[in-house]
Phi, psi and omega in degrees: 000138181271139176262043185287133178259010177290132177273149174244148185233154173252123182259139176238111182249146173242128175242152180183189178237137180195174182259133183276131183218161167047057178284134184201158174263122186257125179249090180291157179298324178241140179093180184274154178290155182214161181271132181225160175199164177255150172230120178268091180283136182277140180213152179095186183294144179299339180262003177214059192290141167240168183235145168238129185262130175247133172259113189246147168258123183278115187243333178292135180304312179293322176299319176300314179303312187292315180297323180293327179290344180267356187303310183301313181293319178292323174295331176273014176056032172278158184277106181254105181260126181238153158268132187222164171226128181249154173225163174058050179301135172209167179251149177233122180269141179209171175243127178302134183255337183226169178075191187286349174254018182304133178091347184270148178288152172220170180230141175237129172278121184239152181198175175255128173278109185269319196207143179237117184271336175198163176222131169238134177244119185052038178085355182259124178299132174234350178203142172218129181299145172293144177292143181265174180288155181301344181291350176266080187297330181286354180284343180297329176296320179290325179291325174293326178291323177293318180294318178295333182299326180279341187266316193242032177284142177292168179303152187298344179279351181283126183227136180296152181304138176086358180251119176275148178254153174236100182280344187277338186297133181293131178301334184294339182305325179270343186294330177296320179291319185294328184298338181272358178294000000 
């Protein structure tokens, strides 16, 4: 019998496609600052899309780099669509402090953003992840998500609730950033 002290873990990953929003640096009172963003994930039939919002802590090194590269496009209210993999999904209960729901309880879905398989800005591809080695068996889900993205995207006019669009902004403003992907 082995006296190994190595711990093993069970991973629960969520993969999907969604719009990147609210990229920010969070500075908690205790602990180190971290990068966070919201993802309005697409769900349902492609002709009747619904959205599920995830508040994520960006933990993957490559994901952090890619999200930072998208700040300018998100701030310019461009539609930044990503293929993603989340881990460690949990719920956070809170009480609304403002607005028409002030005083009412609410729930936020939180997770760690681990991996980004592709990025499209206003429908134009600007990043696609390199294929990984076969030893990463969970990457097939991300590959399937990326393949489905080109087949089942909602019309370009679909925008998640609460996100304003800017049709006048030149697409070239992101291209200088995209070239470094």
